[in-house]
C-alpha positions as CSV (number, residue, x, y, z in Angstrom):
1,M,0.0,0.0,0.0
2,Q,1.1,3.5,-0.7
3,P,1.6,5.9,2.2
4,W,-1.5,8.0,2.9
5,S,0.2,11.1,1.7
6,Q,0.7,9.6,-1.7
7,R,-2.9,8.3,-2.2
8,S,-5.4,10.2,-4.3
9,S,-8.3,11.5,-2.3
10,A,-10.7,9.2,-4.2
11,V,-8.7,6.1,-3.4
12,A,-8.1,7.2,0.2
13,D,-11.9,7.7,0.6
14,L,-13.0,4.4,-0.9
15,L,-10.2,2.3,0.6
16,N,-10.5,3.9,4.0
17,P,-9.5,1.3,6.6
18,A,-12.4,2.4,8.8
19,I,-14.9,1.8,6.1
20,I,-13.4,-1.6,5.3
21,A,-13.3,-2.5,8.9
22,A,-16.9,-1.5,9.4
23,A,-18.0,-3.5,6.3
24,I,-16.1,-6.6,7.6
25,A,-17.6,-6.1,11.1
26,A,-21.1,-5.8,9.7
27,A,-20.6,-9.0,7.7
28,A,-19.2,-10.8,10.8
29,V,-22.0,-9.7,13.0
30,Q,-24.7,-10.8,10.6
31,Y,-22.9,-14.1,9.8
32,E,-22.9,-14.9,13.5
33,R,-26.5,-14.0,14.0
34,R,-27.5,-16.2,11.1
35,D,-25.3,-19.2,11.7
36,H,-24.5,-18.9,15.5
37,T,-20.8,-19.4,14.6
38,L,-18.1,-16.9,13.9
39,M,-17.3,-15.8,10.4
40,P,-14.2,-17.5,8.8
41,F,-11.4,-14.9,8.5
42,E,-10.9,-15.5,4.8
43,L,-14.4,-14.4,3.9
44,S,-13.3,-10.8,4.6
45,F,-11.4,-10.9,1.3
46,L,-14.7,-11.6,-0.5
47,V,-17.0,-9.3,1.5
48,V,-15.0,-6.2,0.7
49,P,-14.9,-6.5,-3.1
50,L,-18.5,-7.4,-3.2
51,V,-19.7,-4.3,-1.4
52,L,-17.1,-1.6,-2.3
53,H,-17.6,-2.0,-6.1
54,R,-20.9,-0.1,-6.8
55,D,-22.1,-2.1,-9.7
56,T,-21.5,-5.4,-7.8
57,R,-23.1,-4.0,-4.6
58,T,-26.2,-2.8,-6.4
59,S,-26.6,-6.1,-8.3
60,L,-26.6,-8.2,-5.1
61,P,-29.9,-9.8,-4.3
62,T,-32.1,-8.5,-1.5
63,R,-33.1,-11.9,-0.2
64,V,-30.8,-14.2,1.7
65,D,-32.5,-17.3,0.2
66,S,-31.1,-16.3,-3.2
67,H,-28.3,-18.6,-4.1
68,L,-24.7,-17.3,-4.7
69,A,-24.4,-19.7,-7.7
70,R,-27.5,-18.2,-9.2
71,W,-26.2,-14.6,-8.7
72,V,-22.9,-15.6,-10.4
73,T,-24.6,-17.0,-13.4
74,S,-27.0,-14.0,-13.6
75,N,-24.2,-11.5,-13.5
76,P,-21.4,-12.9,-15.7
77,L,-19.7,-9.6,-16.4
78,L,-19.4,-8.7,-12.7
79,A,-18.4,-12.3,-11.8
80,A,-15.8,-12.4,-14.6
81,G,-13.9,-9.5,-13.1
82,F,-14.4,-10.4,-9.4
83,G,-11.3,-12.5,-9.0
84,A,-9.0,-9.7,-10.2
85,R,-10.9,-7.1,-8.0
86,A,-10.5,-9.4,-5.0
87,K,-6.8,-9.8,-5.6
88,A,-6.3,-6.1,-6.1
89,L,-8.1,-5.4,-2.7
90,T,-6.0,-7.9,-0.7
91,E,-3.8,-5.2,0.9
92,P,-6.6,-2.7,1.6
93,V,-8.5,-5.6,3.3
94,R,-5.5,-6.5,5.4
95,E,-5.1,-2.8,6.4
96,G,-8.8,-2.6,7.3
97,I,-8.6,-5.8,9.4
98,R,-5.6,-4.4,11.3
99,F,-7.5,-1.1,11.8
100,G,-10.6,-3.0,13.0
101,L,-8.6,-5.1,15.4
102,R,-6.9,-2.0,16.9
103,C,-10.1,-0.1,17.4
104,G,-12.2,-3.0,18.7
105,A,-14.5,-3.4,15.7
106,L,-13.1,-6.8,14.9
107,H,-11.9,-9.6,17.1
108,L,-9.9,-12.7,16.1
109,D,-10.8,-16.1,17.6
110,G,-8.4,-18.5,15.9
111,P,-9.3,-18.6,12.2
112,H,-12.6,-16.7,12.8
113,L,-13.7,-13.1,13.2
114,S,-16.3,-11.5,15.2
115,G,-17.5,-8.0,14.7
116,Q,-18.9,-5.1,16.8
117,L,-20.5,-2.0,15.3
118,R,-21.9,1.2,16.7
119,R,-25.6,1.4,16.3
120,R,-25.5,3.9,13.4
121,P,-22.6,4.3,11.1
122,A,-21.9,7.7,9.5
123,V,-24.3,8.6,6.8
124,V,-21.7,9.8,4.2
125,G,-21.8,8.9,0.5
126,D,-22.4,5.2,0.0
127,V,-21.3,4.2,3.5
128,T,-24.8,3.3,4.7
129,Q,-25.4,1.1,1.7
130,I,-21.9,-0.5,1.9
131,I,-22.5,-1.4,5.6
132,S,-26.0,-2.7,4.9
133,K,-24.9,-4.8,2.0
134,A,-21.9,-6.2,3.9
135,G,-24.4,-7.4,6.6
136,F,-26.4,-9.0,3.9
137,V,-23.3,-10.7,2.5
138,G,-22.5,-12.0,5.9
139,R,-25.9,-13.6,6.2
140,W,-25.7,-14.9,2.6
141,F,-22.3,-16.5,3.2
142,A,-23.5,-18.1,6.5
143,Q,-25.7,-20.4,4.3
144,L,-22.8,-21.9,2.5
145,E,-21.2,-25.1,3.5
146,S,-17.7,-23.8,3.4
147,S,-15.6,-20.7,2.6
148,A,-14.1,-22.7,-0.3
149,T,-17.6,-22.8,-2.0
150,A,-17.7,-19.0,-2.0
151,F,-14.1,-18.7,-3.3
152,A,-14.8,-21.2,-6.1
153,L,-18.1,-19.7,-7.2
154,L,-16.7,-16.2,-7.3
155,G,-13.6,-17.4,-9.2
156,V,-11.0,-16.4,-6.6
157,K,-7.9,-18.5,-6.5
158,V,-5.7,-18.4,-3.4
């Protein structure tokens, strides 16, 4: 990652570690509510590219009972570029996780994450929608049998 002083304001705003940490925390909170288990750490690297990219975020279903596989086949252009987006966001996601751990929004428990959010995140730009959709993605991923299923369906190779 570039130092903050060298980042453009647009990149710094969108890849803000606080927004990324809040998105991951929202996903982790909702994952745990849905499945009664903590969210696998590695899913953070899928949540963020799903919710930060506006076209992807707005194309996500509104119902948790919609299947991820069906969404992938219904959105081939978005799904085709997802692996590259996820890879490009690896460092910002790591930075967001570190920020979340430092400020108490995220907690590690072995290979799993739990999240904690304030009641109302800031209403600035797309932040509310990002946090809301991240919570949805957490509930959505909780229905999958394994993290590997999500990675495979979204075309992300580790």
